[in-house]
C-alpha positions as a printed NumPy array, in Angstrom:
array([[ 62.883, 199.147,  56.426],
       [ 59.352, 197.899,  56.116],
       [ 56.258, 199.825,  54.767],
       [ 52.558, 199.943,  55.675],
       [ 50.17 , 199.946,  52.597],
       [ 46.426, 200.196,  52.624],
       [ 44.076, 199.372,  50.319],
       [ 40.519, 200.325,  50.42 ],
       [ 37.133, 200.651,  48.664],
       [ 33.742, 198.958,  48.458],
       [ 33.405, 195.193,  48.798],
       [ 34.671, 193.701,  45.176],
       [ 36.675, 197.084,  44.439],
       [ 39.922, 194.914,  43.593],
       [ 41.93 , 195.312,  46.711],
       [ 42.764, 191.275,  47.24 ],
       [ 43.657, 191.22 ,  43.646],
       [ 45.84 , 194.138,  43.961],
       [ 47.322, 193.54 ,  47.294],
       [ 48.555, 189.995,  45.792],
       [ 50.164, 191.591,  42.759],
       [ 51.751, 194.157,  45.283],
       [ 52.935, 191.188,  47.341],
       [ 54.003, 189.267,  44.31 ],
       [ 56.09 , 191.887,  42.985],
       [ 57.556, 193.686,  46.077],
       [ 57.614, 190.741,  48.505],
       [ 55.368, 192.577,  50.823],
       [ 53.515, 190.79 ,  53.505],
       [ 49.539, 190.497,  52.742],
       [ 46.925, 190.955,  55.44 ],
       [ 43.443, 190.505,  54.071],
       [ 41.118, 191.752,  56.363],
       [ 38.268, 189.919,  54.906],
       [ 40.115, 186.62 ,  54.55 ],
       [ 41.39 , 186.801,  58.463],
       [ 37.749, 187.286,  59.385],
       [ 36.355, 184.652,  57.44 ],
       [ 38.874, 182.172,  58.394],
       [ 38.244, 182.914,  62.162],
       [ 34.981, 182.307,  61.744],
       [ 35.329, 178.868,  60.165],
       [ 37.679, 177.894,  62.89 ],
       [ 34.724, 178.128,  65.204],
       [ 36.751, 179.989,  68.069],
       [ 34.758, 182.236,  70.389],
       [ 36.377, 185.069,  68.522],
       [ 35.057, 183.565,  65.39 ],
       [ 31.696, 183.351,  66.694],
       [ 31.588, 186.98 ,  67.75 ],
       [ 32.993, 188.262,  64.403],
       [ 30.362, 186.196,  62.548],
       [ 27.331, 188.144,  64.612],
       [ 28.656, 191.388,  63.121],
       [ 29.757, 190.038,  59.061],
       [ 25.942, 188.303,  59.388],
       [ 24.462, 191.602,  59.772],
       [ 26.582, 193.398,  57.268],
       [ 28.141, 195.647,  59.959],
       [ 31.77 , 196.433,  60.875],
       [ 33.423, 194.638,  63.464],
       [ 34.063, 196.396,  66.834],
       [ 37.27 , 198.024,  67.526],
       [ 37.897, 195.399,  70.395],
       [ 37.434, 192.415,  68.235],
       [ 39.55 , 194.17 ,  65.044],
       [ 42.291, 194.52 ,  67.547],
       [ 42.361, 190.712,  68.699],
       [ 42.192, 190.021,  64.981],
       [ 45.473, 192.247,  63.973],
       [ 47.381, 191.899,  67.49 ],
       [ 50.085, 189.854,  66.221],
       [ 50.556, 191.79 ,  62.905],
       [ 54.1  , 192.754,  64.07 ],
       [ 55.4  , 189.291,  63.899],
       [ 54.258, 189.297,  60.089],
       [ 56.453, 192.04 ,  58.748],
       [ 59.246, 191.171,  57.193],
       [ 61.874, 193.88 ,  55.422],
       [ 59.78 , 195.09 ,  53.   ],
       [ 56.483, 196.01 ,  54.788],
       [ 53.031, 194.972,  54.484],
       [ 49.598, 195.456,  52.71 ],
       [ 46.599, 196.03 ,  54.674],
       [ 43.561, 194.84 ,  52.183],
       [ 40.438, 196.251,  53.349],
       [ 41.601, 197.663,  56.683],
       [ 41.451, 200.148,  57.972],
       [ 37.523, 200.855,  57.286],
       [ 36.82 , 203.853,  60.116],
       [ 38.956, 206.764,  62.067],
       [ 39.319, 204.596,  65.387],
       [ 40.893, 201.653,  63.175],
       [ 43.493, 204.178,  61.373],
       [ 44.263, 205.666,  64.601],
       [ 44.703, 201.938,  65.999],
       [ 46.868, 201.227,  62.805],
       [ 48.814, 204.014,  63.877],
       [ 49.427, 202.819,  67.196],
       [ 50.72 , 199.741,  65.829],
       [ 52.781, 201.391,  63.253],
       [ 54.069, 203.527,  66.101],
       [ 55.224, 200.472,  68.087],
       [ 57.137, 198.854,  65.065],
       [ 58.974, 202.131,  64.162],
       [ 56.849, 202.548,  61.132],
       [ 53.754, 204.982,  59.589],
       [ 51.245, 204.253,  56.733],
       [ 53.466, 204.855,  53.715],
       [ 50.62 , 205.012,  50.957],
       [ 46.445, 204.748,  51.554],
       [ 45.34 , 203.665,  48.224],
       [ 41.342, 203.83 ,  47.342],
       [ 40.164, 202.011,  44.877],
       [ 37.145, 203.658,  43.693],
       [ 34.388, 201.827,  41.826],
       [ 30.422, 202.561,  41.493],
       [ 27.97 , 200.952,  43.893],
       [ 26.432, 199.424,  40.453],
       [ 29.725, 197.849,  39.554],
       [ 30.632, 196.861,  43.116],
       [ 27.27 , 194.908,  43.034],
       [ 27.888, 193.05 ,  39.519],
       [ 30.891, 192.271,  40.596],
       [ 29.61 , 190.682,  44.06 ],
       [ 27.175, 188.974,  41.866],
       [ 29.814, 187.497,  39.612],
       [ 31.551, 186.574,  42.921],
       [ 28.764, 185.175,  44.577],
       [ 28.227, 182.389,  41.794],
       [ 31.818, 181.612,  41.696],
       [ 33.104, 181.18 ,  45.302],
       [ 29.297, 180.559,  46.956],
       [ 30.776, 183.388,  49.374],
       [ 27.711, 183.477,  51.891],
       [ 28.544, 187.022,  52.96 ],
       [ 27.999, 188.027,  48.874],
       [ 24.661, 186.04 ,  48.693],
       [ 21.861, 188.174,  50.611],
       [ 21.762, 191.172,  48.418],
       [ 20.275, 193.032,  51.375],
       [ 23.203, 192.417,  53.747],
       [ 25.824, 193.705,  50.633],
       [ 23.636, 196.926,  50.184],
       [ 23.904, 197.465,  54.264],
       [ 27.876, 197.091,  53.742],
       [ 27.593, 199.68 ,  50.934],
       [ 25.624, 202.321,  53.156],
       [ 28.182, 201.508,  56.283],
       [ 30.9  , 202.516,  53.816],
       [ 29.17 , 205.37 ,  52.581],
       [ 28.917, 206.904,  55.819],
       [ 32.314, 206.259,  57.082],
       [ 34.359, 206.708,  53.765],
       [ 34.387, 210.66 ,  53.719],
       [ 35.95 , 210.885,  57.229],
       [ 38.594, 208.428,  56.225],
       [ 39.613, 209.751,  53.082],
       [ 39.92 , 213.144,  54.704],
       [ 42.172, 212.026,  57.225],
       [ 44.558, 210.393,  55.213],
       [ 44.262, 213.033,  52.427],
       [ 45.027, 215.62 ,  54.817],
       [ 48.238, 213.665,  55.656],
       [ 49.364, 213.357,  51.95 ],
       [ 48.939, 209.623,  52.192],
       [ 45.68 , 209.172,  49.832],
       [ 46.24 , 208.126,  46.433],
       [ 42.544, 207.605,  44.546],
       [ 42.316, 205.149,  41.493],
       [ 39.97 , 204.6  ,  39.077],
       [ 39.366, 200.91 ,  40.472],
       [ 37.065, 200.132,  37.294],
       [ 40.138, 200.297,  34.836],
       [ 41.523, 196.878,  34.026],
       [ 43.503, 194.987,  36.873],
       [ 46.635, 195.611,  34.931],
       [ 45.981, 199.62 ,  34.613],
       [ 45.086, 199.712,  38.023],
       [ 48.337, 197.856,  39.406],
       [ 50.699, 200.339,  37.149],
       [ 49.111, 203.34 ,  39.135],
       [ 49.732, 201.62 ,  42.037],
       [ 53.416, 200.758,  41.47 ],
       [ 53.954, 204.276,  39.946],
       [ 52.544, 206.049,  43.072],
       [ 54.697, 203.345,  45.464],
       [ 58.115, 204.405,  43.655],
       [ 59.809, 202.036,  45.554]])
């Protein structure tokens, strides 16, 4: 039976790196929301153009657009489950994921919060922008706006998963290996 695992944190907190390690170690399907959004934008589709408006402004995309992006997730879940990398980010998305999980006969197993400081996130984003040239990392005003949105929304979401006993907070400033070991120990799979 599959499991639904979520990785959450500021931009550059290590979500994608850890999702790839989990995928490789446990055979999970990786659903990277940021990668999916960038791919949709690059496709030039109508949906991509709508998403681009939100991304360029540094704000979260609407729930309606998010649902369009993840509507086919059920087809991707294999026996071992799925890792959502950067999703959900707000309560309405958490409830959307619950609904999708119900349809699949699954529930969120663990919600990992990779906690890093805004200063460390900005340092990592600057380094990533130099390496990849990602447009959403180049404008520091947009990046800082993303931090503000995260700060406003994170407490509610963390409380939501904390009350259900699914929240696992990890110091995302540890080494990649140390963070992964903490995740593996928490998964108990």
